[in-house]
N, C-alpha and C positions, 0 to 999 in steps of 0.2 A: 410697309404692310400695316393695316389697321386691324386691331383685335378689339372686338366688342365684348365686354364682360357684363352679364346680366346683374341687376342690382340685388342686394340683399345678402345675408350671411350664407356661408358655405358649411357643409358637413361632409365628413368622409375621411379618407385616409390617403396619405402621401408618402411615397418612398423617395428619399433624397439622394441626389447624385453625389459622386465622390468630391471631396474637398480639393479644389484647385490649389489651395495653398500647400496642402500635403503633397499633391501629385507633382507640382513643380520641384519640390525639395527632393522627393524620392527619385525622380528621373535624373536629376543632376548628380546626386550622390551615386546612383547606380552607374551612370556613364563614366564618372571620374574614377571610380574605385576599381575598374578593370575586371569586373565580373559580370557575366551575363545574368540578367535579372528579369524576372517575370513580375509585373505589377498589375494586379487586378484592379480595375478602375471603372466604376459604374458611371458611364456617361462621360464622353470626351468633350469638354467645353472648348470654346474658341481659344481661351487663354491657355489651357493645357496643350492644345494643338500647336499654339505659337511656340511654347517651350520645346515641344518635340521637333518642330521645323527648324528652330535655331540650333538644337543639338545636332540635327542632321547636317546643317550647314557647317558645323565644326568638325564633322567627320565621323560622328557616331552613328550607328545603325539603330534607328528607332522604328519599331514595327507596331502599328496599331492593328490588333487582330482580335475579333470577338469582343469579349468583355474586358480587354486589358491591353497592356503595352509591354512589349519585350524590348529590353535595352541590351544591345550588343556593343560593348565599348570599342573605341579605337585606342591608339597608343598615345596617351597624354604626356608621356615622358620625353618626347622630342619636340622640337620646334617645327618639324616637318609633318605634323599630323595630316593625314589625308583629308583634304577639304575640297569643296567644290572649286573648280578652276573657273576664272571669270576674267576676261580681258577688259579691264576697267581702267581707263585713263583717270588720273588724279588731277582733273583740270577744273576750271571755273574759279570764281572768286570765293575764297574761303570766308565763311562767317565765323569770326572768332567769338566764342562765348565763354572762354576761360583760358587758363594756362595750357600751353602745349599746342602743337599744330601738326597734323598728320603729314607725312612725307609721301612722295610718289612711291608706289609699290615696287618700282624697279624697271629696268629697261627690257626685261624679257617679255616676249609677246604674251605669254601666259604665266602668271604667278599663282601659287596657292592662295586662294582668296575666299574667305568665308562670307557667304551671303546669309544674313540673319533676319528673316522676316518675322519681327516680333509683334506685328499688329498693334493693338492698343494695350498690350499687356505690360504694365509698369514692372511687375514682378520679373517677367522674363528679361527685360532690358537690364534692370538693376542687379539681378542675380548673375547674369552671364557676361556683362561687360567686364567685371573684374576677372572672371574665369578666362575670358579671351586674352586679357593682359597677362595672366599667369602662364598661359600656354604659349605666349609669343605669337599669336595669330595676327593676320592682317585681313581686313575686310570691312563690312559695313552692316549696321543694323538699319532695317527699313521699318519706319514707324508709321502708324496711322492715327486718325482721329486727333484727340487732344494730347496724345502722348508726347509729341515734340515740345509742348508748352509746359509739361509737368517738371517739377524740380529735379535737376541732376547735378547742379553745380558742385555741391560739397563732395560727392563721389568723384566727379570729374577732376577736381583739384587734387584730391588724394592720389588718384591714379597717375595724373600727369606729373606729380611731384616724385613719383617712383619709377618713371621711365616710359610711361605709355604716351603715345601721341594720338590726339583726338581732334576731330574737326567735324562740325555739323553744317550741312547744307539742306535747308528745308526740313524734309522728313527723313533725311538720311544722316546717320552718324558714322563717320569713317574712323577706323582705329588701326593702329599698328604699334609695334614695340612690345617689349617684355618688362613687366614690373619686377622690381628687385625685392629680396627679403629685407626685413628690418623692422623699424617701429612705425606702426600705423595708428593714427588717431582720427576719430570722426565723431561729430556731434550726434547725440541720440534723439534729439527732439524734432527732427525733420521727417525722416523715414527709416523705419526699422529695416527696410529692404537694403539700404546701403550696408548695414552691419552684416546682414545675411549674405550678401554678395561677396564681401571680403572674407567671411568665414568659409565659404565654399572655395574661394580662390587661394588663400594663403597656404593651405596644406600642399598645394602643387609645387611650391617654390623649393629651391635647392638648399636654402638656408633657413634657420630659425627666424620666426617673426613674432611680434606682439601686436595686439590690437586693443586699443583703449577707447571705450565709449565715453565721451565727455558730456557733462551736463545731464539734465533729466532724460530718461529713456521713455519714448512713446511706443506704444504697442509692444511691450516687452514679451507678451505671449507669443508673438510671431517670431521673435528671436529665439525663444525657448523651443519652438517647433523646429527651427533650423538646427539647434544643438541636438535635439532628439534624433533628427534624421541622420546627422553626421555620426552620432553615437550608434545608431542602428547599423550603419555601414562599417563601423569599427574604426573610424577616423579619429585619432587622438587630438582632443582639444582640452586644454587645461584652463579653468576659469577661476578667478578670484575677484569677487566684486564685479566691477565693470571692466575688468582687464583680462585678456586671453593670452595664453602662451601657446604657440602653434609650432610643433616640431616640423623639421624639414621633411618633405616627401611623405606626408601623412597618408596619402592614398595608396602608396606602393605596397604596404604590408597590411592594408585593411582587408577584412574578411569579405566585405561587400554585403549586399542585402539578399541576393539570390531569389527570394520569392516573398512577396508581401501583398497586402491589400490596402488600398487607400480608403481611409474611413470617410463616412458621410460628412457633408459640409454643413456646419452650423450656420454659416452666413446665408446659405440657400434655405435651410430648414426654417430660419426665422420668419420667412414670408408666410408659410403655412401655419406655424405656431401662432403668429399674430392674427391670421384669419380665424383661428380657433378662439382667440381672446375676444373676437367680435361676434362669436356665434353661440347662441344658447345651446345648440346641439353639439358643438365642439368639433375639433379636427384632431385626428391622430396622426402622428409622424413617426415613421419607422426608420431605424438604422443609426440614429445619433448616439454617440458615446458620451455619457455625462462626465466621464473622467478624462475627456479629451484635453489636449493642450490648446485647442482653438479658443481664442479669447471671446468669440461671439457666442460661446455657450452661455454667457451671462444673460442672454435674452430671456431665459427662464426666470431668473431672479427679477429682472425688470418687469416681466409680465405679472409675476406674483405681487410685486409692489404696486402695479396698476390696480390690482384686485381681481385678476383672472384666476381661475381655478385650474391647477396643474396636478395631474396624476400620472401614474406609471402602470403599465400592464405589459409585462415581459419586455420586449424590445421596443415597445411603443410608448411615446410620450403624448398624453392627451391634454389638450388645453380647451377650456370652455369659458364662456363669458361669465363674469361675476359682476359686482358693482364696481365699475371702473372709475377711478378718480385720478386727477392729474398728479404728476410727480416731478421731481428734478432729477435729471440724468447727466452724469459726467461722462461725456463721450470720448474722452481723450484716448482710451484704449480700445474703443469699439466703433471707429468711425463708419464702417460699412453698415452698421445697424441703424444709423440716424434716419434715413428716409422711411424705413418701415416702422420705426418707433413713432415718428411723426404721424404716419397714417393711423396708427393705433390710438395715439393721443387725441386725434381729431374726434374720437367718439367717447373720450373720457371726461367725466364731469370736472369742471374747474380748469385751471391752467397747468400745462406741462411746460417745463423749462428744460431745454437741451443746451448744454454749455460745453466749452472746451472742444469745439468742433471746427475750428478755423481751417484745419487742413483739408476739409471737404471742398473748399473752393478750388482746389487743384486736382480734382479727380477727373473721371470721364466727362463730367460737366461740373460747373460750380454747384455742388449739390445743396448748399444752403439756399441758393437762388432757385434752382430748378425744383427742389422739393416744395418750396413755398409756392411757386407758380403752378405746379401740378395740383397741389391740394386746394389752392385758392380757386382754380378753374372748376373744381368739383363742389365748391361751396364751403370750404373750411375757413375758419378764422385763424390765420397764421401769419406771423411776421418774422422777418430776419432780425437778428442782432449781429453785432460785429463777429462773434465767434459761435453763434448757435441759432436756436429757434425758440419762439414762444407760440404755443398753440392753445387756444381756448376751445375746449371740447363742446360738441353739440350732439343732441340725440340722433340726428340724421343729417346727411349731406344731400345735395341736390343731384350730383352726377353730371354727365355731359361728356364733352370731348376734351382731351388733354394730350399734349405732346409728351413723349418719353425723353426728348432731347437726346435721343440715341444713347441713353444711359440705361444699362440693364437694371440697375437697382431702382431707378425712378419708374421704369415700366412696371416692374413687379410690385412696387409699392402702390401704384395706381390700382392694380388688381386687388390688393388688400383693401384699399379705401372703398372699393365698390361694395363691400359688405355693409357699409353705412349708408349707401345711396338709395334714393327712391327712383332714379332713372338709370338706364344703362350707362356704362363708362366705355367710351371709345378711346383706345390708346394708339396714338400714331407712332410709326417706326418701332412696332412691337417686336420685330425680329431681333433687336439688340440683346434680348435675354439669352441668346445662344452664347454670349461671351462667358457666362458663368453657369447657366442652368438650362442645358438642352432638355427639351420636353416640358418646360414649365407650363405652357399654355395647354398642352394635352392633358397633363395631370389636373389642372384647374377645371377643364371642361368635363372631366370624368367625375367630378365631385357633385354631391347632391345639394339641395337647397332646403 
């Protein structure tokens, strides 16, 4: 699908959908804590739906109804959790990508077998793979897009070393075996999702465990979100520095969440806030919590450093164009913001340097490359560095046709860049925005000029 965005700045108001980062975490905690939970969730993105589908595959009842999700847990305290049955031979040539090798599921014609369609959602895969190991399930994750290429090895090695058997064939990751309690260690500088996945899983085990994060910690705010969700569910996690002590059976006596609302998503809100920074008339965004644990709330600080004018009116954050000048951005804790920051920088006087963003090469696309190609196609002066971007701002861009590279954040950043353009911007494969922001194009079309 091609979406054509008219050139020039936008004005108006946008209400932002639920944070998929928060929704993943709340659904998992609700399912594992053994209490029926109602989660109000404005907008079910493709990634949120992937976590719901995988939890169903594990035997939990996840109902999407109206403006939210109801979680009705299964019994996570036995290895025979009711899961989808699937007559699946364990055949073919195994592709060994790390320690461990999955075994045949057994000689019975039908075995309890969890089918986990995680789509392109790295969070879903990395959160639920350790949980499946803690529950002793057998099954497969079915991956799409670039997800099979994204890093998994550190988590794979930890799980295989504790008793899980794993094998990957193309876009399918087969798993079996049950992980043991004990001492766990994982590096913190590759993906915070590995840490979160282990924090969800280890309280399911029958013995005490510890988890140590080694080295520098990337995206610490996302780990804090996991700690917050576990705390909200009443799961005891004791933390000292980068080390966690996790009691046995932490979910068994947890109070659960019962009823909650997923807060709005700062990562999604950033696109309309940045549109405001390129608009003399400004854009108002409703629903974002400034006290949120979401790391991407830093977009306000970054826009103020650019020179945008930021104000508040009740539950609305209003951003208007000021005198924009280039800045230096350390993106190590906010990688998802890089494409839209780059689009904003394309209209800021002088040079903007985005650094410490090397992890973006392993997202839904190589985002350093695709951000560069998208903005260059519209007339921007931008180049890649080894771990970031350099953008020399211009008063106006040309516009034209660009690919989204089937990456939701590239597609929405192209729409932001249209505010600087003199000609319309045609975005190819624009439907990819459903991964994180259902309704993005409709909200954009409803805004004035």
